[in-house]
BATOR-355649 format. One record per residue: y negated, z, x negated of N, C-alpha, C in turn; residue in three letters. Coordinates in Angstrom, 3 decimals. Atoms other than C-alpha are relative to their C-alpha. Example, Ala and Ser with C-alpha at 12.3 -4.5 7.8 and 13.67 -1.06 7.14 Angstrom:
REM residues 2
FIGU       n_y       n_z       n_x      ca_y      ca_z      ca_x       c_y       c_z       c_x   aa
FIGU     1.190     0.000    -0.890     4.500     7.800   -12.300    -1.200     0.000    -0.900  ala
FIGU     1.190    -0.060     0.820     1.060     7.140   -13.670    -1.090     0.730     0.770  ser
This chain:
REM residues 67
FIGU       n_y       n_z       n_x      ca_y      ca_z      ca_x       c_y       c_z       c_x   aa
FIGU     0.700     1.697    -0.159  -118.875   129.190   -64.725    -0.918     0.529     0.987  unk
FIGU     0.985    -0.579    -0.537  -121.582   129.591   -62.243     0.443    -0.684     1.526  unk
FIGU    -0.049     0.625    -1.528  -120.913   129.440   -58.578    -0.951    -0.479     0.666  unk
FIGU     1.033     0.393    -0.540  -121.939   127.208   -56.425     0.814    -0.769     0.905  unk
FIGU    -0.330     0.317    -1.712  -121.691   126.380   -52.254    -0.643    -1.790     0.215  unk
FIGU     1.034     1.563    -0.509  -121.910   122.041   -51.704    -0.110    -0.008     1.451  unk
FIGU     0.027     1.186    -1.625  -122.622   120.418   -48.186     0.009    -1.672    -0.508  unk
FIGU     0.290     1.398    -0.044  -121.986   116.554   -47.972    -1.066    -0.123     0.970  unk
FIGU     1.023     0.596    -0.908  -125.292   114.902   -46.757     0.198    -1.496     0.244  unk
FIGU    -0.571     1.851    -0.371  -123.306   111.194   -47.248    -0.001    -0.644    -0.987  unk
FIGU    -0.780     1.058     1.022  -121.800   108.462   -49.202    -0.502    -1.474     0.394  unk
FIGU     0.621     1.413    -0.002  -123.324   105.558   -50.026     1.083    -0.974    -0.774  unk
FIGU    -0.715     0.941     0.641  -120.931   101.931   -50.714    -0.959    -0.865    -0.981  unk
FIGU     1.457     0.866     1.332  -122.677   100.271   -54.316     1.351    -1.404     0.720  unk
FIGU     0.033     2.062     0.285  -122.066    96.821   -55.157     1.322    -0.021    -0.774  unk
FIGU    -0.716     0.114     0.888  -118.694    96.020   -57.253     1.386     1.012     0.270  unk
FIGU    -1.498    -1.207    -0.115  -116.372    98.653   -55.451    -0.770     1.462    -1.050  unk
FIGU     1.040    -0.896     0.133  -118.966   101.249   -56.617     0.227     1.028     1.503  unk
FIGU     0.894    -0.773    -0.752  -119.926   104.706   -54.635    -0.591     1.230    -0.135  unk
FIGU     1.491    -1.700     0.789  -122.903   107.678   -54.959     0.280     1.087     1.130  unk
FIGU     0.698    -0.434    -0.771  -122.254   110.632   -52.930    -0.691     1.102     0.000  unk
FIGU     0.207    -0.930     0.384  -124.516   112.697   -52.091    -0.438     1.734     0.167  unk
FIGU    -0.569    -1.147    -0.290  -124.473   116.906   -51.900    -1.290     0.500     0.165  unk
FIGU     0.692    -1.173     0.996  -126.579   119.619   -51.703     0.855     1.464    -0.600  unk
FIGU    -0.831    -0.930     0.995  -125.532   122.329   -54.186    -1.123     1.359     0.078  unk
FIGU     0.728    -1.029     0.513  -126.636   125.772   -53.999     0.700     1.267    -0.766  unk
FIGU    -0.487    -0.398     1.034  -126.126   128.461   -56.572    -0.675     1.510     0.460  unk
FIGU    -0.092    -1.503    -0.765  -125.465   132.201   -56.308    -1.580     0.799    -0.569  unk
FIGU     1.093    -0.273     0.018  -128.844   132.210   -57.788    -1.461    -0.309     1.124  unk
FIGU     0.935     0.265    -1.495  -130.811   130.901   -54.399    -0.331    -1.490    -0.590  unk
FIGU     0.351     1.456     0.679  -131.569   127.608   -56.664     0.834    -1.095     0.821  unk
FIGU    -0.483     1.423    -0.232  -130.909   124.387   -54.698    -0.161    -0.826    -0.386  unk
FIGU     0.170     1.379     1.182  -130.660   121.119   -56.214     1.203    -0.951     1.099  unk
FIGU    -0.466     0.926    -0.667  -129.800   117.896   -54.418     1.346    -0.825    -1.487  unk
FIGU    -1.460     0.850     0.836  -125.890   116.183   -56.118    -0.201    -1.351     0.305  unk
FIGU     0.146     1.241    -0.376  -126.052   112.821   -56.664     2.077    -0.105    -1.368  unk
FIGU    -1.090     0.396     0.620  -121.793   111.740   -57.680     0.047    -1.035    -0.059  unk
FIGU    -0.193     1.533    -0.129  -121.679   108.506   -58.877     1.761     0.291    -0.701  unk
FIGU    -1.397     0.086     0.122  -117.680   106.806   -58.861     0.130    -1.685    -0.066  unk
FIGU    -0.269     0.881     0.448  -116.725   103.983   -61.001     0.870    -0.205    -0.695  unk
FIGU    -1.406    -0.431     0.650  -113.125   103.633   -61.441     0.450     0.749     0.204  unk
FIGU    -0.803    -1.334     0.353  -111.617   106.399   -62.941    -1.610     0.716    -0.689  unk
FIGU     1.787    -1.030     0.175  -115.629   107.637   -64.060    -0.652     0.124     0.707  unk
FIGU     1.220    -1.009    -0.856  -117.930   110.416   -62.175     0.027     0.277    -1.145  unk
FIGU     1.327    -1.173     0.462  -121.137   111.153   -63.194    -1.160     0.659     1.232  unk
FIGU     1.090    -0.671    -1.266  -122.889   113.695   -61.212    -1.424     0.534    -1.201  unk
FIGU     0.912    -0.900     0.990  -126.125   114.715   -62.103    -0.912     1.046     1.322  unk
FIGU     0.432    -0.346    -0.578  -128.426   117.115   -60.210    -1.693     0.256    -0.179  unk
FIGU     1.362    -0.070     0.056  -132.110   117.193   -58.852    -0.578     0.618     0.332  unk
FIGU     0.870    -0.929    -0.618  -134.558   119.680   -58.365    -0.925    -1.338     1.080  unk
FIGU     0.295     0.721    -1.639  -136.541   118.360   -54.738    -1.446    -0.774    -0.542  unk
FIGU     1.062     0.967    -0.271  -139.878   116.864   -56.538     0.713    -1.395    -1.015  unk
FIGU    -0.137     1.029     0.478  -137.856   114.496   -59.003     1.190    -0.604     1.237  unk
FIGU    -0.354    -0.034    -0.659  -135.368   114.100   -56.131    -0.677    -0.887     1.478  unk
FIGU     0.670     0.493    -0.888  -138.352   113.119   -54.239    -0.874    -0.881    -0.872  unk
FIGU     0.616     1.087     0.761  -139.737   110.872   -57.250     1.260    -1.299     0.113  unk
FIGU    -0.991     0.680     0.027  -136.379   109.046   -57.240     0.073    -1.074     1.687  unk
FIGU     0.569     1.543    -0.977  -136.839   107.706   -53.443    -0.789    -0.342    -0.273  unk
FIGU     1.313     1.109     0.058  -140.074   106.888   -53.768     0.323    -1.336    -0.821  unk
FIGU    -0.716     1.558     0.855  -138.837   104.582   -56.753     0.188    -1.045     0.701  unk
FIGU    -0.623     1.441    -0.912  -136.043   103.365   -54.904    -0.461    -0.475     1.356  unk
FIGU     0.772     1.080    -0.396  -137.671   102.463   -51.719    -0.585    -0.852    -0.703  unk
FIGU     1.466     0.734     1.208  -141.096   100.752   -53.894     1.382    -0.647    -0.138  unk
FIGU    -0.959     1.637     0.986  -138.170    98.194   -55.311     0.551    -0.183     1.221  unk
FIGU    -0.756     0.033    -1.395  -136.275    98.452   -51.879    -1.220    -1.221     1.009  unk
FIGU     1.680     0.412    -0.660  -139.926    97.377   -50.141    -0.204    -1.222    -0.668  unk
FIGU     0.828     0.890     0.632  -140.760    94.685   -52.529     0.361    -1.670     0.413  unk
């Protein structure tokens, strides 16, 4: 298993009693990613994003919110 260093970046409450936690993940290889951890009851979904994908997702969310 790969060793990782985690840094919490924030937590957002979502509709329907759900939440998402944002974390910075640094791997031993030097790679840094943004991790989204979604909590829905007992279900947990974890997604790692590289910088370009995180930026693309952020821009898409902003675009949707500004409509």
